[in-house]
C-alpha positions as CSV (number, residue, x, y, z in Angstrom):
1,X,88.2,127.7,82.0
2,X,84.9,128.7,83.7
3,X,84.7,130.5,87.0
4,X,83.1,127.5,88.6
5,X,85.9,125.2,87.5
6,X,88.5,127.7,88.9
7,X,86.6,127.8,92.2
8,X,86.5,124.0,92.4
9,X,90.2,123.7,91.5
10,X,91.2,126.3,94.1
11,X,89.1,124.6,96.8
12,X,90.5,121.2,96.0
13,X,94.1,122.4,95.9
14,X,93.7,124.1,99.3
15,X,92.0,121.0,100.8
16,X,94.7,118.7,99.6
17,X,97.6,121.0,100.5
18,X,96.2,121.5,104.0
19,X,95.8,117.7,104.5
20,X,99.4,117.1,103.4
21,X,101.0,120.0,105.3
22,X,102.1,117.8,108.2
23,X,103.4,114.9,106.1
24,X,105.8,116.5,103.7
25,X,109.1,114.7,103.2
26,X,112.4,116.4,104.0
27,X,114.7,117.4,101.2
28,X,114.0,119.2,98.0
29,X,110.3,119.3,97.3
30,X,109.1,118.3,93.8
31,X,108.6,121.1,91.3
32,X,105.0,119.9,90.9
33,X,103.5,119.3,94.3
34,X,101.1,116.5,95.1
35,X,98.3,119.0,95.6
36,X,99.0,120.4,92.1
37,X,99.2,116.9,90.6
38,X,95.8,115.8,91.9
39,X,94.2,119.1,91.0
40,X,95.5,118.7,87.5
41,X,94.2,115.2,87.3
42,X,90.7,116.2,88.4
43,X,90.6,119.1,86.0
44,X,91.7,116.8,83.1
45,X,88.9,114.4,83.8
46,X,86.3,117.1,84.2
47,X,87.3,118.8,81.0
48,X,87.3,115.5,79.0
49,X,90.9,115.3,78.0
50,X,91.6,111.6,77.4
51,X,95.0,112.2,76.0
52,X,97.6,113.4,78.6
53,X,99.7,115.0,75.9
54,X,96.8,117.1,74.7
55,X,95.9,118.0,78.2
56,X,99.4,119.2,79.0
57,X,99.5,121.3,75.8
58,X,96.2,122.9,76.8
59,X,97.4,123.6,80.3
60,X,100.7,125.2,79.1
61,X,98.6,127.5,76.8
62,X,95.7,128.4,79.1
63,X,96.8,127.6,82.7
64,X,100.4,128.7,82.9
65,X,99.7,131.2,85.6
66,X,98.0,128.6,87.8
67,X,100.6,125.9,87.1
68,X,104.0,127.6,86.5
69,X,105.8,124.2,86.2
70,X,104.5,121.2,84.2
71,X,106.4,118.0,83.5
72,X,106.4,116.3,80.2
73,X,103.9,113.7,79.3
74,X,106.1,110.8,80.5
75,X,106.8,112.6,83.8
76,X,103.1,113.4,84.4
77,X,102.1,109.8,83.6
78,X,104.7,108.4,86.0
79,X,103.7,110.8,88.8
80,X,100.0,109.9,88.3
81,X,100.7,106.2,88.4
82,X,102.8,106.6,91.6
83,X,99.9,108.5,93.2
84,X,97.4,105.6,93.4
85,X,97.5,105.5,97.2
86,X,97.1,109.3,97.3
87,X,94.2,109.3,94.9
88,X,92.4,106.6,97.0
89,X,93.1,108.6,100.2
90,X,91.6,111.8,98.9
91,X,88.5,110.1,97.4
92,X,87.8,109.0,101.0
93,X,88.9,112.4,102.5
94,X,86.5,114.4,100.3
95,X,83.7,111.9,100.8
96,X,84.0,112.1,104.6
97,X,83.9,115.9,104.3
98,X,80.5,115.8,102.7
99,X,77.2,115.5,104.5
100,X,76.3,112.6,102.2
101,X,78.9,110.5,103.9
102,X,76.3,110.0,106.8
103,X,73.6,108.7,104.5
104,X,72.2,105.5,106.0
105,X,71.7,103.8,102.6
106,X,74.4,102.7,100.1
107,X,73.9,101.2,96.7
108,X,76.2,98.7,95.1
109,X,76.7,97.4,91.6
110,X,79.4,96.7,89.0
111,X,80.0,97.8,85.5
112,X,82.4,96.7,82.7
113,X,85.6,98.6,82.0
114,X,86.9,97.4,78.7
115,X,90.7,97.3,78.3
116,X,91.1,95.8,74.8
117,X,89.1,94.5,71.8
118,X,91.3,92.4,69.6
119,X,92.5,89.0,70.8
120,X,96.2,89.7,69.9
121,X,96.1,92.9,72.0
122,X,94.5,91.0,74.9
123,X,97.2,88.3,74.8
124,X,100.0,90.9,74.7
125,X,98.6,93.2,77.3
126,X,100.3,93.6,80.7
127,X,96.8,93.3,82.2
128,X,96.5,89.7,81.1
129,X,95.9,87.5,84.2
130,X,94.1,90.3,86.0
131,X,91.7,91.4,83.2
132,X,89.7,88.7,81.4
133,X,86.6,88.0,79.3
134,X,83.2,88.9,80.7
135,X,79.6,89.4,79.6
136,X,77.5,92.5,80.1
137,X,73.8,91.5,80.1
138,X,72.6,95.2,80.1
139,X,74.4,95.7,76.7
140,X,74.2,92.1,75.5
141,X,77.9,92.0,74.7
142,X,81.1,90.3,75.7
143,X,84.2,92.3,76.6
144,X,87.8,91.9,77.7
145,X,88.8,93.9,80.7
146,X,87.8,94.4,84.3
147,X,84.7,95.2,86.3
148,X,84.4,98.3,88.4
149,X,82.5,97.5,91.6
150,X,81.2,100.7,93.1
151,X,79.4,101.4,96.3
152,X,77.9,104.9,96.6
153,X,75.2,106.8,98.3
154,X,71.9,107.5,96.5
155,X,73.3,111.0,95.8
156,X,76.1,109.4,93.9
157,X,79.0,110.0,96.4
158,X,81.5,107.1,96.1
159,X,82.0,105.2,99.3
160,X,84.2,102.3,98.2
161,X,85.3,100.9,94.9
162,X,87.3,98.0,93.5
163,X,88.5,96.7,90.1
164,X,88.4,92.9,89.5
165,X,88.4,90.2,86.9
166,X,84.9,89.9,85.4
167,X,84.7,86.3,86.4
168,X,85.1,87.0,90.1
169,X,81.7,86.8,91.8
170,X,80.5,90.3,92.8
171,X,79.3,88.9,96.1
172,X,82.9,88.1,96.9
173,X,84.0,91.6,96.0
174,X,81.4,93.2,98.2
175,X,82.4,91.1,101.2
176,X,86.1,91.9,100.5
177,X,85.5,95.6,100.2
178,X,83.8,95.7,103.6
179,X,86.3,93.3,105.2
180,X,89.4,95.1,104.0
181,X,88.0,98.4,105.1
182,X,86.6,97.7,108.6
183,X,86.3,101.5,109.3
184,X,83.3,101.6,106.9
185,X,80.9,99.3,108.8
186,X,82.3,100.4,112.2
187,X,81.5,104.1,111.6
188,X,78.1,103.3,110.0
189,X,76.2,101.1,112.4
190,X,72.8,99.9,111.1
191,X,73.8,100.7,107.5
192,X,71.5,99.4,104.6
193,X,73.1,98.3,101.4
194,X,70.9,97.8,98.3
195,X,71.9,95.6,95.4
196,X,70.5,93.6,92.6
197,X,69.7,89.8,92.4
198,X,73.4,89.1,91.8
199,X,74.0,89.6,95.5
200,X,71.6,86.9,96.7
201,X,73.6,84.6,99.0
202,X,73.0,83.2,102.5
203,X,76.7,83.1,103.1
204,X,77.0,86.8,102.2
205,X,74.1,87.7,104.4
206,X,75.7,85.9,107.3
207,X,79.1,87.6,106.7
208,X,77.4,91.1,106.6
209,X,75.5,90.3,109.7
210,X,78.8,89.9,111.6
211,X,80.0,93.2,110.1
212,X,76.8,95.2,110.8
213,X,75.2,96.3,107.4
214,X,72.0,94.8,106.1
215,X,71.8,93.8,102.5
216,X,68.5,94.3,100.6
217,X,68.0,93.0,97.1
218,X,65.1,91.8,94.9
219,X,63.7,88.2,95.3
220,X,64.0,85.6,92.6
221,X,60.8,85.0,90.5
222,X,60.2,81.7,92.3
223,X,60.2,83.4,95.7
224,X,57.5,85.4,97.3
225,X,58.4,89.1,97.0
226,X,58.8,91.3,100.0
227,X,56.0,93.8,100.6
228,X,58.2,96.8,99.9
229,X,60.2,95.3,97.1
230,X,58.7,97.6,94.5
231,X,60.5,100.5,96.2
232,X,64.0,99.0,95.5
233,X,63.9,99.4,91.7
234,X,64.1,103.3,91.5
235,X,66.8,103.3,94.2
236,X,68.9,100.7,92.4
237,X,68.6,102.6,89.2
238,X,70.4,105.5,90.8
239,X,73.7,103.7,90.6
240,X,73.1,103.1,86.9
241,X,72.9,106.9,86.6
242,X,76.2,107.2,88.5
243,X,77.8,104.7,86.1
244,X,76.4,106.6,83.2
245,X,78.1,109.8,84.6
246,X,81.4,108.0,84.9
247,X,81.2,106.6,81.3
248,X,79.3,109.4,79.5
249,X,80.9,112.5,81.0
250,X,84.1,111.3,82.6
251,X,85.1,108.8,79.8
252,X,85.5,105.8,82.0
253,X,85.8,103.4,79.1
254,X,88.3,105.6,77.3
255,X,90.9,105.4,80.0
256,X,93.6,104.1,77.5
257,X,95.7,102.4,80.3
258,X,97.8,99.3,79.5
259,X,99.3,98.4,82.9
260,X,97.7,97.6,86.2
261,X,99.2,100.8,87.8
262,X,97.9,102.9,84.9
263,X,94.4,101.4,85.0
264,X,94.1,102.0,88.8
265,X,95.4,105.6,88.4
266,X,93.1,106.5,85.5
267,X,90.0,104.9,87.0
268,X,90.8,106.5,90.4
269,X,91.3,109.8,88.6
270,X,87.7,109.7,87.3
271,X,86.2,108.6,90.6
272,X,88.2,111.4,92.4
273,X,86.8,113.9,89.8
274,X,83.2,112.7,90.5
275,X,83.8,112.9,94.3
276,X,85.3,116.3,94.0
277,X,82.4,117.7,92.0
278,X,79.8,116.3,94.5
279,X,81.9,117.6,97.5
280,X,82.1,121.0,95.9
281,X,78.5,121.1,94.9
282,X,77.3,120.2,98.4
283,X,79.7,122.8,100.0
284,X,78.5,125.6,97.7
285,X,74.8,124.7,97.9
286,X,74.4,123.7,94.2
287,X,70.8,122.5,93.6
288,X,72.0,119.4,91.7
289,X,74.4,117.2,93.6
290,X,76.0,115.3,90.8
291,X,76.0,117.9,88.0
292,X,79.3,118.3,86.2
293,X,77.9,120.8,83.7
294,X,79.4,123.8,85.5
295,X,82.9,122.3,85.2
296,X,83.2,120.6,81.9
297,X,84.0,123.6,79.6
């Protein structure tokens, strides 16, 4: 484990432990604390261990001094699935602790998260009814699974995210993300959100006007383009780069989960890892905000 990863893990553990200090339950504390659990989850994602069993074997061999107690694979999996609320909480906590949180521009897009390939597997899966069939135009392929809807800053810092059936309109998801989290528009007056043509909707525009943010997206070909529309493309491509980081470096599509709780935990685990890396890079003055190279070996 590199010095940089040790520094990140230490900073993350201290941050989480300090935040949870006033909310610990009475009685016997768990042998693996919540701060240790989330730190382990982030390190697992950054080091590229898709298999939890392999990750725990590696940790017992190389990190026994840092983590004196480790549960079995089943116990670790149960703790991680039960920590979904905690994962979401600290994605937001770390994001708010970064200077990028105050950026006045957000970018929104969705990307496929495949959950099965064969039809028998899809029919037997506990995800059936939530997951479904969808089409990915950028890769010209159909898939069975979910779509990850991500809103982030141009620097890649996750602001809000949601998982939904691929057939659900992404305009509905964007409206729902902002409606269910009223703190976001309330604390960011005059915010600009940039999306693609899939977010064109007069109804969505009217809804966002009530909440505060302004949505900017390209015009259809049969409409007169805005004077500054050529500036949108490079900004929108930034979220493609963020999705590529999640898929290429954090193995988003290799999550291996088979239940709704498992999918939420393992996708959240990867978003938390990305948020942690950006948070740590900004706090330590790293020249590249979204670089994971210092932590992945």
